[in-house]
Structure formats: structure tokens, C-alpha cells
PAPA-834661 format. One record per residue (C-alpha): z, y, x; residue number from 1. Coordinates in nm, 4 decimals. Layout:
N
REC         w         v         u  num
REC         Z         Y         X  NUM
...
# end
This chain:
491
REC         w         v         u  num
REC   -2.9318    1.5459    0.5313    1
REC   -3.2653    1.4152    0.4061    2
REC   -3.3655    1.2853    0.0661    3
REC   -3.4302    0.9199   -0.0121    4
REC   -3.5125    0.7332   -0.3325    5
REC   -3.3116    0.7460   -0.6575    6
REC   -3.1586    1.0871   -0.5781    7
REC   -2.9652    0.9466   -0.2846    8
REC   -2.9501    1.1523    0.0319    9
REC   -2.9350    1.0213    0.3881   10
REC   -2.6392    1.1521    0.5869   11
REC   -2.6851    1.2044    0.9596   12
REC   -2.3121    1.2156    1.0392   13
REC   -1.9924    1.0768    0.8850   14
REC   -1.8839    1.4315    0.8032   15
REC   -2.2046    1.4981    0.6092   16
REC   -2.1531    1.1814    0.4084   17
REC   -1.7939    1.2612    0.3155   18
REC   -1.8757    1.6238    0.2352   19
REC   -2.1471    1.5145   -0.0078   20
REC   -1.9192    1.2527   -0.1644   21
REC   -1.6545    1.5203   -0.2180   22
REC   -1.9044    1.7654   -0.3690   23
REC   -2.0451    1.5058   -0.6095   24
REC   -1.6991    1.3915   -0.7148   25
REC   -1.5874    1.7488   -0.7774   26
REC   -1.8979    1.8195   -0.9847   27
REC   -1.8560    1.5006   -1.1905   28
REC   -1.4851    1.5395   -1.2608   29
REC   -1.5317    1.9101   -1.3310   30
REC   -1.8079    1.8415   -1.5818   31
REC   -1.6059    1.5658   -1.7519   32
REC   -1.2913    1.7773   -1.7677   33
REC   -1.4780    2.0748   -1.9087   34
REC   -1.6531    1.8630   -2.1722   35
REC   -1.3243    1.7007   -2.2697   36
REC   -1.1509    2.0358   -2.3157   37
REC   -1.4416    2.1656   -2.5230   38
REC   -1.4271    1.8603   -2.7463   39
REC   -1.0527    1.8950   -2.8000   40
REC   -1.1037    2.2575   -2.8971   41
REC   -1.4271    2.2508   -3.1004   42
REC   -1.5142    1.8776   -3.1434   43
REC   -1.8420    1.9372   -2.9611   44
REC   -1.9737    1.6111   -2.8221   45
REC   -2.1418    1.6040   -2.4801   46
REC   -2.5166    1.5401   -2.4925   47
REC   -2.6957    1.2681   -2.2978   48
REC   -2.7691    1.4958   -2.0017   49
REC   -2.4033    1.5948   -1.9740   50
REC   -2.2916    1.2335   -1.9974   51
REC   -2.5108    1.1421   -1.7003   52
REC   -2.2978    1.3754   -1.4910   53
REC   -1.9755    1.1813   -1.5605   54
REC   -2.0311    0.9285   -1.2829   55
REC   -1.8602    0.8391   -0.9593   56
REC   -2.0367    0.9164   -0.6332   57
REC   -2.1631    0.6148   -0.4410   58
REC   -2.1722    0.5471   -0.0689   59
REC   -2.4406    0.3132    0.0625   60
REC   -2.4833    0.1667    0.4063   61
REC   -2.8115   -0.0028    0.4974   62
REC   -2.7751   -0.2260    0.8011   63
REC   -3.1055   -0.2408    0.9852   64
REC   -3.0192   -0.5284    1.2153   65
REC   -3.2233   -0.5119    1.5358   66
REC   -3.1590   -0.8127    1.7558   67
REC   -2.8066   -0.9432    1.7938   68
REC   -2.5240   -0.7539    1.6275   69
REC   -2.3022   -0.5587    1.8708   70
REC   -1.9810   -0.7393    1.9621   71
REC   -1.6498   -0.5642    1.9130   72
REC   -1.2863   -0.6689    1.9133   73
REC   -1.2241   -0.4184    1.6357   74
REC   -1.1115   -0.5877    1.3136   75
REC   -1.2817   -0.3324    1.0866   76
REC   -1.5745   -0.0886    1.0729   77
REC   -1.8303   -0.3545    1.1564   78
REC   -2.1108   -0.5377    0.9785   79
REC   -2.2019   -0.9025    1.0227   80
REC   -2.5173   -0.9630    0.8197   81
REC   -2.8210   -0.7402    0.7450   82
REC   -2.8431   -0.5839    0.4027   83
REC   -2.7327   -0.2975    0.1826   84
REC   -2.3615   -0.2383    0.1305   85
REC   -2.2269    0.0003   -0.1316   86
REC   -1.9101    0.1214   -0.3000   87
REC   -1.8233    0.3862   -0.5532   88
REC   -1.5725    0.6416   -0.4246   89
REC   -1.3019    0.8453   -0.5945   90
REC   -1.1108    1.1419   -0.4510   91
REC   -1.3168    1.1479   -0.1300   92
REC   -1.1514    1.4714   -0.0181   93
REC   -0.8083    1.3050   -0.0258   94
REC   -0.9453    0.9932    0.1459   95
REC   -1.1447    1.1932    0.4020   96
REC   -0.9510    1.0739    0.7088   97
REC   -0.9838    0.7092    0.6065   98
REC   -1.3554    0.7401    0.5284   99
REC   -1.4286    0.9056    0.8624  100
REC   -1.2303    0.6350    1.0455  101
REC   -1.4578    0.3734    0.8898  102
REC   -1.7926    0.5516    0.9032  103
REC   -1.7578    0.6889    1.2570  104
REC   -1.7542    0.3549    1.4442  105
REC   -2.0105    0.2032    1.2076  106
REC   -2.2622    0.4800    1.2631  107
REC   -2.1917    0.4863    1.6352  108
REC   -2.2028    0.1128    1.7094  109
REC   -2.4569   -0.0221    1.4605  110
REC   -2.8091    0.0652    1.3497  111
REC   -2.7256    0.1772    0.9988  112
REC   -2.8511    0.4280    0.7441  113
REC   -2.5856    0.5995    0.5335  114
REC   -2.6836    0.7301    0.1907  115
REC   -2.4870    0.9214   -0.0725  116
REC   -2.5680    0.9779   -0.4388  117
REC   -2.4453    0.9336   -0.7944  118
REC   -2.3671    0.5796   -0.9063  119
REC   -2.4128    0.4199   -1.2474  120
REC   -2.0350    0.3784   -1.2863  121
REC   -1.8765    0.6217   -1.5308  122
REC   -1.5520    0.8015   -1.4573  123
REC   -1.3037    0.7168   -1.7367  124
REC   -1.1802    1.0328   -1.9042  125
REC   -0.8051    0.9527   -1.8543  126
REC   -0.8555    0.9896   -1.4776  127
REC   -0.9387    1.3603   -1.5073  128
REC   -0.6397    1.4358   -1.7327  129
REC   -0.3653    1.5418   -1.4940  130
REC   -0.0625    1.5793   -1.7189  131
REC   -0.1739    1.4863   -2.0677  132
REC   -0.0496    1.8168   -2.2067  133
REC   -0.4007    1.9129   -2.3126  134
REC   -0.4129    1.6073   -2.5400  135
REC   -0.0823    1.6797   -2.7089  136
REC   -0.1162    1.8496   -3.0440  137
REC   -0.4953    1.8271   -3.0447  138
REC   -0.5020    1.5867   -3.3360  139
REC   -0.7419    1.3612   -3.1484  140
REC   -0.6486    0.9978   -3.0950  141
REC   -0.7190    0.7982   -2.7806  142
REC   -0.9434    0.5687   -2.9849  143
REC   -1.1572    0.8645   -3.0952  144
REC   -1.1873    0.9951   -2.7377  145
REC   -1.2938    0.6497   -2.6194  146
REC   -1.5852    0.6618   -2.8651  147
REC   -1.7043    0.9946   -2.7253  148
REC   -1.6196    0.9784   -2.3541  149
REC   -1.6213    0.7023   -2.0919  150
REC   -1.2938    0.5130   -2.1144  151
REC   -1.1107    0.2678   -1.8938  152
REC   -1.2761   -0.0717   -1.8662  153
REC   -1.0345   -0.3149   -1.7070  154
REC   -1.3115   -0.5677   -1.6519  155
REC   -1.4570   -0.3198   -1.4013  156
REC   -1.1294   -0.2839   -1.2064  157
REC   -1.0899   -0.6148   -1.0273  158
REC   -0.9823   -0.7617   -0.6946  159
REC   -1.2874   -0.9837   -0.6775  160
REC   -1.3848   -0.8728   -0.3276  161
REC   -1.0340   -0.9129   -0.1861  162
REC   -0.9998   -1.2562   -0.3456  163
REC   -1.3394   -1.3768   -0.2226  164
REC   -1.4940   -1.4180   -0.5668  165
REC   -1.8364   -1.2792   -0.4707  166
REC   -2.1295   -1.4995   -0.3733  167
REC   -2.2371   -1.3156   -0.0603  168
REC   -2.5540   -1.5213   -0.0319  169
REC   -2.6871   -1.3915   -0.3642  170
REC   -2.5202   -1.0519   -0.4022  171
REC   -2.7151   -0.7275   -0.3656  172
REC   -2.5839   -0.4813   -0.2770  173
REC   -2.2914   -0.6267   -0.0838  174
REC   -1.9460   -0.4664   -0.1151  175
REC   -1.8768   -0.1947    0.1415  176
REC   -1.4995   -0.1863    0.0791  177
REC   -1.2325   -0.4001   -0.0860  178
REC   -1.1780   -0.1605   -0.3772  179
REC   -1.4253    0.0460   -0.5758  180
REC   -1.3521    0.3764   -0.7458  181
REC   -1.2408    0.2295   -1.0793  182
REC   -0.9909   -0.0024   -0.9112  183
REC   -0.8582    0.2802   -0.6938  184
REC   -0.8191    0.5256   -0.9819  185
REC   -0.6390    0.2588   -1.1848  186
REC   -0.3815    0.2131   -0.9089  187
REC   -0.3416    0.5820   -0.8288  188
REC   -0.2250    0.6455   -1.1827  189
REC    0.0090    0.3472   -1.1724  190
REC    0.1634    0.4711   -0.8476  191
REC    0.2521    0.8013   -1.0109  192
REC    0.4044    0.6178   -1.3060  193
REC    0.6174    0.3750   -1.1059  194
REC    0.7205    0.5849   -0.8059  195
REC    0.7705    0.9211   -0.9731  196
REC    0.5655    1.1231   -0.7260  197
REC    0.2040    1.2178   -0.6672  198
REC    0.0106    0.9409   -0.4911  199
REC   -0.1105    1.1949   -0.2354  200
REC    0.2414    1.2068   -0.0922  201
REC    0.2414    0.8373    0.0030  202
REC    0.2321    0.7904    0.3804  203
REC    0.0432    0.5103    0.5612  204
REC    0.3621    0.3684    0.7164  205
REC    0.5636    0.2048    0.4384  206
REC    0.9108    0.0552    0.4128  207
REC    0.9901   -0.1545    0.1053  208
REC    1.3479   -0.2306    0.0107  209
REC    1.5398   -0.3948   -0.2713  210
REC    1.8645   -0.1938   -0.2630  211
REC    1.9279    0.1716   -0.3417  212
REC    2.1721    0.1986   -0.0514  213
REC    1.8734    0.2054    0.1809  214
REC    1.7472    0.5071   -0.0115  215
REC    2.0730    0.6932    0.0556  216
REC    2.0392    0.6290    0.4274  217
REC    1.6689    0.7196    0.4295  218
REC    1.7498    1.0543    0.2694  219
REC    2.0242    1.1075    0.5277  220
REC    1.7766    1.0241    0.8035  221
REC    1.5234    1.2649    0.6527  222
REC    1.7773    1.5460    0.6474  223
REC    1.8627    1.4819    1.0120  224
REC    1.4931    1.4909    1.1036  225
REC    1.4317    1.8175    0.9174  226
REC    1.7388    1.9895    1.0587  227
REC    1.6882    1.8639    1.4153  228
REC    1.3893    1.8415    1.6482  229
REC    1.1305    1.5994    1.5119  230
REC    0.7685    1.5714    1.4047  231
REC    0.8645    1.5782    1.0368  232
REC    0.8213    1.8890    0.8232  233
REC    0.9144    1.7928    0.4675  234
REC    1.0532    1.5191    0.2452  235
REC    0.9205    1.4574   -0.1051  236
REC    1.1572    1.2938   -0.3534  237
REC    1.0942    1.1364   -0.6982  238
REC    0.9731    1.3945   -0.9457  239
REC    0.7762    1.5650   -0.6640  240
REC    1.0914    1.7452   -0.5521  241
REC    1.0390    1.8869   -0.2025  242
REC    1.2797    1.9832    0.0741  243
REC    1.1319    2.1412    0.3859  244
REC    1.2124    2.2244    0.7445  245
REC    1.3694    2.5688    0.7612  246
REC    1.5935    2.5262    0.4572  247
REC    1.9681    2.5348    0.5100  248
REC    2.1213    2.1888    0.5025  249
REC    2.3425    2.2874    0.2101  250
REC    2.0359    2.4006    0.0158  251
REC    1.8626    2.0706    0.0908  252
REC    2.1652    1.8743   -0.0265  253
REC    2.1869    2.0744   -0.3479  254
REC    1.8204    2.0003   -0.4243  255
REC    1.8688    1.6289   -0.3533  256
REC    2.1547    1.6134   -0.6021  257
REC    1.9240    1.7377   -0.8797  258
REC    1.6814    1.4451   -0.8402  259
REC    1.6857    1.2098   -1.1389  260
REC    1.5490    0.9093   -0.9491  261
REC    1.6570    0.6526   -1.2089  262
REC    1.3840    0.7731   -1.4456  263
REC    1.1367    0.5798   -1.2337  264
REC    1.1119    0.2052   -1.2014  265
REC    1.0343    0.2011   -0.8276  266
REC    1.1206    0.5461   -0.6890  267
REC    0.9513    0.6506   -0.3646  268
REC    1.0623    0.8881   -0.0899  269
REC    0.8127    1.0399    0.1530  270
REC    0.8984    1.1814    0.4953  271
REC    0.5900    1.3772    0.5974  272
REC    0.4838    1.4708    0.9481  273
REC    0.3115    1.7702    1.1057  274
REC    0.0152    1.5392    1.1653  275
REC   -0.1610    1.3754    0.8719  276
REC   -0.0959    1.0031    0.8581  277
REC    0.2152    0.9987    1.0785  278
REC    0.4788    1.0029    0.8040  279
REC    0.6889    0.7281    0.6454  280
REC    0.7294    0.6295    0.2809  281
REC    1.0256    0.4268    0.1497  282
REC    0.9927    0.2567   -0.1892  283
REC    1.2872    0.0962   -0.3647  284
REC    1.0970   -0.1834   -0.5356  285
REC    1.4016   -0.3378   -0.7011  286
REC    1.4516   -0.7114   -0.7236  287
REC    1.1973   -0.9870   -0.7795  288
REC    0.8438   -1.0984   -0.6920  289
REC    0.6877   -0.9366   -0.9976  290
REC    0.7939   -0.5913   -0.8797  291
REC    0.6860   -0.6764   -0.5254  292
REC    0.3348   -0.7739   -0.6362  293
REC    0.3071   -0.4839   -0.8763  294
REC    0.3760   -0.2068   -0.6268  295
REC    0.1760   -0.3603   -0.3405  296
REC   -0.1266   -0.4075   -0.5689  297
REC   -0.1277   -0.0303   -0.6070  298
REC   -0.0177    0.0804   -0.2595  299
REC   -0.3000   -0.1269   -0.1103  300
REC   -0.5736    0.1046   -0.2433  301
REC   -0.4372    0.3789   -0.0152  302
REC   -0.5175    0.1502    0.2819  303
REC   -0.1810    0.1887    0.4579  304
REC   -0.1497    0.0898    0.8217  305
REC    0.1528   -0.1324    0.7618  306
REC    0.4262   -0.2245    0.5170  307
REC    0.7573   -0.3767    0.6173  308
REC    1.0165   -0.5416    0.3955  309
REC    1.3710   -0.4408    0.4874  310
REC    1.6234   -0.5785    0.2426  311
REC    1.9012   -0.8278    0.1929  312
REC    1.8897   -1.2044    0.1928  313
REC    2.1107   -1.5071    0.1643  314
REC    2.1737   -1.6840    0.4931  315
REC    2.1115   -2.0593    0.4758  316
REC    2.2584   -2.1640    0.8119  317
REC    2.6226   -2.2215    0.8962  318
REC    2.5747   -2.0419    1.2295  319
REC    2.4791   -1.7147    1.0604  320
REC    2.7326   -1.4480    0.9770  321
REC    2.7161   -1.1688    0.7215  322
REC    2.5399   -0.8723    0.8825  323
REC    2.3057   -1.0850    1.0962  324
REC    1.9318   -1.0184    1.0886  325
REC    1.6456   -1.2520    1.0008  326
REC    1.2991   -1.1871    1.1419  327
REC    1.0544   -1.3851    0.9296  328
REC    0.8058   -1.5885    1.1335  329
REC    0.6924   -1.7880    0.8288  330
REC    0.7331   -1.7892    0.4522  331
REC    0.7938   -2.0635    0.2008  332
REC    0.6623   -1.9213   -0.1240  333
REC    0.8371   -2.0443   -0.4366  334
REC    0.7806   -1.7150   -0.6201  335
REC    0.4851   -1.8429   -0.8244  336
REC    0.3391   -1.4977   -0.8802  337
REC    0.0263   -1.5371   -0.6657  338
REC   -0.0386   -1.9086   -0.6934  339
REC   -0.3660   -1.8662   -0.8860  340
REC   -0.5264   -1.6294   -0.6324  341
REC   -0.3504   -1.7359   -0.3101  342
REC   -0.2147   -2.0904   -0.3398  343
REC    0.1212   -2.1442   -0.1662  344
REC   -0.0277   -2.4029    0.0702  345
REC   -0.2316   -2.1257    0.2385  346
REC   -0.0422   -2.0295    0.5572  347
REC    0.0489   -1.6647    0.6128  348
REC    0.0158   -1.5887    0.9851  349
REC    0.2848   -1.3888    1.1618  350
REC    0.1237   -1.0774    1.3124  351
REC    0.2216   -1.0611    1.6774  352
REC    0.2181   -0.6812    1.6988  353
REC    0.4521   -0.6464    1.4007  354
REC    0.6862   -0.9235    1.5154  355
REC    0.7168   -0.7770    1.8632  356
REC    0.7745   -0.4273    1.7262  357
REC    1.0539   -0.5464    1.4975  358
REC    1.2221   -0.7395    1.7782  359
REC    1.1923   -0.4481    2.0216  360
REC    1.3234   -0.2075    1.7553  361
REC    1.6251   -0.4327    1.6959  362
REC    1.6953   -0.4304    2.0697  363
REC    1.6683   -0.0526    2.0914  364
REC    1.8785    0.0271    1.7862  365
REC    2.1552   -0.2316    1.8353  366
REC    2.1699   -0.1877    2.2105  367
REC    2.1799   -0.5658    2.2433  368
REC    1.9361   -0.7926    2.4246  369
REC    1.8954   -1.1447    2.5512  370
REC    2.1532   -1.3914    2.4247  371
REC    2.3592   -1.1165    2.2629  372
REC    2.0655   -1.0147    2.0461  373
REC    1.9830   -1.3770    1.9656  374
REC    2.3324   -1.4193    1.8209  375
REC    2.2506   -1.1571    1.5575  376
REC    1.8730   -1.1868    1.5183  377
REC    1.7489   -1.5213    1.3906  378
REC    1.3772   -1.5966    1.3636  379
REC    1.2472   -1.8552    1.1222  380
REC    1.1188   -1.9309    0.7741  381
REC    1.2196   -1.7154    0.4781  382
REC    1.2221   -1.8841    0.1373  383
REC    1.1197   -1.6581   -0.1521  384
REC    1.2161   -1.7575   -0.5072  385
REC    1.1393   -1.6164   -0.8506  386
REC    1.4742   -1.7434   -0.9794  387
REC    1.7820   -1.5477   -0.8743  388
REC    2.0052   -1.8379   -0.9724  389
REC    1.8246   -2.0983   -0.7658  390
REC    2.1640   -2.2261   -0.6502  391
REC    2.2081   -2.3904   -0.9904  392
REC    1.9233   -2.6226   -0.8919  393
REC    2.0546   -2.6870   -0.5417  394
REC    2.0553   -3.0655   -0.5759  395
REC    1.6841   -3.0657   -0.6630  396
REC    1.5830   -2.7910   -0.4199  397
REC    1.7781   -2.9074   -0.1152  398
REC    1.5266   -3.1682    0.0168  399
REC    1.2375   -2.9191    0.0178  400
REC    1.4442   -2.6406    0.1717  401
REC    1.5632   -2.8826    0.4369  402
REC    1.2055   -2.9844    0.5213  403
REC    1.0983   -2.6175    0.5505  404
REC    1.3753   -2.5386    0.8027  405
REC    1.4314   -2.2136    0.6107  406
REC    1.6987   -1.9833    0.7501  407
REC    1.7141   -1.7276    0.4667  408
REC    1.6365   -1.6863    0.0980  409
REC    1.5296   -1.3795   -0.1004  410
REC    1.3047   -1.2801   -0.3918  411
REC    1.0457   -1.0442   -0.2412  412
REC    0.9498   -1.1101    0.1213  413
REC    0.7060   -1.3968    0.0679  414
REC    0.5302   -1.2025   -0.2059  415
REC    0.4973   -0.8894    0.0065  416
REC    0.3650   -1.0886    0.3031  417
REC    0.1177   -1.2722    0.0778  418
REC   -0.0029   -0.9421   -0.0643  419
REC   -0.0454   -0.8003    0.2847  420
REC   -0.2485   -1.1056    0.3844  421
REC   -0.4525   -1.0997    0.0632  422
REC   -0.5175   -0.7231    0.0630  423
REC   -0.5583   -0.6851    0.4423  424
REC   -0.2495   -0.4712    0.5047  425
REC   -0.0444   -0.5606    0.8168  426
REC    0.2982   -0.6851    0.7093  427
REC    0.6353   -0.7930    0.8401  428
REC    0.9888   -0.8750    0.7274  429
REC    1.3312   -0.8025    0.8720  430
REC    1.6180   -0.9009    0.6426  431
REC    1.9933   -0.8623    0.6678  432
REC    2.2231   -1.1485    0.5667  433
REC    2.4466   -1.0193    0.2880  434
REC    2.5930   -1.3511    0.1759  435
REC    2.5861   -1.7243    0.2508  436
REC    2.5622   -1.8921   -0.0884  437
REC    2.5680   -2.2468    0.0508  438
REC    2.8738   -2.1872    0.2649  439
REC    3.1184   -2.0256    0.0222  440
REC    3.0641   -1.6796    0.1679  441
REC    2.9770   -1.4534   -0.1230  442
REC    2.9855   -1.0773   -0.1597  443
REC    3.3323   -1.0009   -0.2890  444
REC    3.3759   -0.6333   -0.3823  445
REC    3.5793   -0.5258   -0.0805  446
REC    3.3823   -0.7235    0.1747  447
REC    3.0531   -0.6101    0.0247  448
REC    3.1496   -0.2437    0.0582  449
REC    3.2436   -0.2873    0.4224  450
REC    2.9229   -0.4776    0.4907  451
REC    2.7008   -0.2165    0.3315  452
REC    2.8716    0.0665    0.5165  453
REC    2.8217   -0.1056    0.8492  454
REC    2.4824   -0.2719    0.8155  455
REC    2.2474   -0.0609    0.6056  456
REC    2.2163    0.2388    0.8379  457
REC    2.1399    0.0260    1.1411  458
REC    1.8955   -0.1925    0.9491  459
REC    1.7022    0.1071    0.8183  460
REC    1.6776    0.2591    1.1648  461
REC    1.5372   -0.0665    1.3011  462
REC    1.2610   -0.0498    1.0383  463
REC    1.1826    0.3145    1.1179  464
REC    1.1806    0.2469    1.4933  465
REC    0.9458   -0.0490    1.4434  466
REC    0.6999    0.1740    1.2567  467
REC    0.7181    0.4303    1.5373  468
REC    0.6329    0.1582    1.7884  469
REC    0.3406    0.0385    1.5772  470
REC    0.1977    0.3900    1.5490  471
REC    0.1228    0.3722    1.9201  472
REC   -0.0843    0.0531    1.8932  473
REC   -0.2967    0.1249    1.5887  474
REC   -0.6176   -0.0349    1.7161  475
REC   -0.4549   -0.3735    1.7720  476
REC   -0.2394   -0.3569    1.4582  477
REC   -0.5272   -0.4156    1.2163  478
REC   -0.5526   -0.7814    1.3029  479
REC   -0.8608   -1.0001    1.2769  480
REC   -0.6235   -1.2615    1.1347  481
REC   -0.6537   -1.0780    0.8025  482
REC   -1.0342   -1.0862    0.7927  483
REC   -1.2233   -1.3529    0.5997  484
REC   -1.5700   -1.4964    0.6698  485
REC   -1.7285   -1.2659    0.4109  486
REC   -1.5648   -0.9316    0.4740  487
REC   -1.6633   -0.5774    0.3720  488
REC   -1.7281   -0.3415    0.6653  489
REC   -1.4422   -0.1083    0.5652  490
REC   -1.0860   -0.2284    0.6271  491
# end
């Protein structure tokens, strides 16, 4: 490394850059944590010099464009215009793999200078408090701490880059990534709150569902993987409860039965691999577009490789039968939740790699192909509502639904696809028809039980198989369809 202006240091390799980011972050959070504990104990306020240490590290990339920019089919890790790009970084040690994946191609393919130093952005004190126990019984209020230490500033945690709110012609420096440190830290804490487990357990291959029955089958699948031959080594359950390869199956089952998953609004289950980044996370997001937007807002800061919606839907066509599958090729968004940032008239492209993986997975798992598979797997438009009782407005809604040629209706898929498009996370949807509300086929108790028993296991395994297929085509998965004109170099 060599020094440059303003206490920033030039990194010669991606590893040097990430190592320095990690060291600066550790120093800053350590200093803030120590000062906070001292204040709680003795009411000693940090002086100005100490306060200057409570800042996020910053990563800068100076693009020294020489001639024409190199051409690449890669959808990320590339720069388009000369200038300085920067982003504040949190938890660089945990994000090391991601950072190296971005910096490596950039430093190899482009004439860039990478610099690392301390930013001007303060680390809010709540982000260095792990459990909150140290605050309990101290007699110090949150308002008092906010007067002494940097506190959360929600105006600094925005999605302005993702939503295209920056004027790239007059912005200096330009954004290096979609999310800065404040936005990431905000979401990391929310993930812990909603899912019930440490954010570090979340895997980059994500299944989202709206029924707890899928959780039961995912746990069963995880047990089978840990007991048998597989790449998986542990499963982390809500509450950070861990079962690992090598345990007796009875011991695993006993641990699972102790998990109080219903304490958490959107419990998550993480099947972790021997190799970092090869595991699968399942999140039961519950019902509705608000939940769907909420959890994907936060999962997106982890930069997952893909999220897939696997849940239930209402079939809208007479030819469908309960238990059939719907592979969404398009979405009609009547959820309303994203209209201000991504108007519903903006088309959401189907990602070919994801669509093909889901179709191939359905063929492999069901054992059906050709016309036999087509009888059970319908492709078409999925209609997503924010109103569970949309049927009560059928007379008014029918003309629009008819024009859309929709084949299924649910309350999450359009939102999840829109969030994937908006936040540059590859997405896809495979739903299972659980009722036909327009054709007098509803889920009566007995029929529903039989349906769930038969359909859920197969449906889940199709989702898992699709993710396995996508793992083998990672370079093409991160589609250029998700990139805007003005796009940060990092994906």
C-alpha cells in the first residue's frame, strides 16, 4: 500500500483493500464500543479526538479512463464513465467474499486506483450494541445517548442509488455500490429482528414462501442432507439454534422441537454448506405485499445471488386443477406497495436463466416432460393483489384481469419480482394452485389436508433443485436486464 491525500491509502490488490477496510472498521467500532461502555459506567464523554474515530471506513475507486473502456458481457464489476466512485463499508470482514468478487475484475480489467480510508460518516452507536444488555439498568436513556454519541439518522439510509435519484452528471463522487454502510447496518439489524437469527447465517440462495408447511418440509430436507451424503454441514433455525452433521437424528429432532419460531414475524432457516456461499435460506414471509417488500428491502443488502418465490396461489383458469404449478412469465401488480418508486406500468422482465432452471427443475423432480409436464405446469401472468378478499370486487376487477390474461392470483409474487428488479437481485416465481376461487373449487378442510400432504414436498424440492441448477451458471445469472443507464460498478 502507498499513502495518498486525506489519509487515504492506495491498495495494490483487492485483498489489501479489504484487509484495510476490515482493520479500520474494527478500530472504529472498537473505539465506539469502548467509549460507550465507559460512559454507561462513569458518564465520561468522549472528546473530539475520540469522536473522530467513530467513522465508517470508505472505499474509493478512481477510474483513469485511457482510450475506450474495455468491453465485457459481465453485468457487474465494470465502470462506464471516468471519475471517482466511493462507498462507505460496514462489516467488511463478513462481506469479504462479495467485495473481492467486485474489486478483482475491476482492478484486472480497468485502469483504476483503489483507495481506502476513514469516511466522514459516523457509525451510529446502536450498531455496536450487540444485545442491548449493557444498556439495561444503566439509568441512561436513548435520548441522552443520542446527545453524546452518533445516533441513527434515517435521512442518511436511503435507496436513492437503487431508485435512480442521483444526478450522475453533477455528482462527485459517484456511488460505487447500491447501498452505503448506514443503509446496510439498518437492514442487518432489521433482519435479526424479523427472522430471529444472526444476519451472518443468511445464504445467498434464498427461497421465500407464504406457508409454514414449506418450513416443515425444508427442515425435513435439511435433516436428510445432514444425515446423508451432501455438501451441507449445518442448519441454523430461528433463535440461532444449530443442528450439525454428526449429531444423531434423534438429537437433531429433539433440538428442532425446542425452537420457538412463532416469536419471530418472518422466521428464517439456513442450510449451510461446506463452501461459503453455497447454502440455501428459506424465509416464511407470511402473507401480503407489505411483508414481501419489508423482508426483501433488508435481504437485498446482503447481495444474494437469487431469490425465488415458492408459495400458493389461486388458479384463474378452468383448465387448471388443484396441485398444478404456475411459472410466472409476467406480473400484473395490483399490490400498490411500490407504486411511488416503481410504477406498475414498468415491465418486469422474465430472466431466462431463472425461468429455464425452474422449468428444468420441475421436469427433474416430477419426472414428467413434454405434454405431460405442460398439463401440470402453466406459464403466464401472475396477478398480485394487496386485498385478500379481491373476489368481493370481482365484477369490477374482471375486465382488467381478462385483459391481462392472468392465470393465477396471489399477494406476494409481483412485489418480490419488483423488488428483485429494483434492487438488482435475480428473481423468479413458481406457485402451486391451492384453490380456484372463480370456479367453486375452494380449500375445504379435508381436501386442503390432502393437497398439502401431496404438493408441498414436491414443490419445495423443485425450488431447491432450481437453485442448484443456477449455482452452476452464476456468471450469466446476474443479468444485464437489471442494470440501469447510470449504474454503480458493484452489483
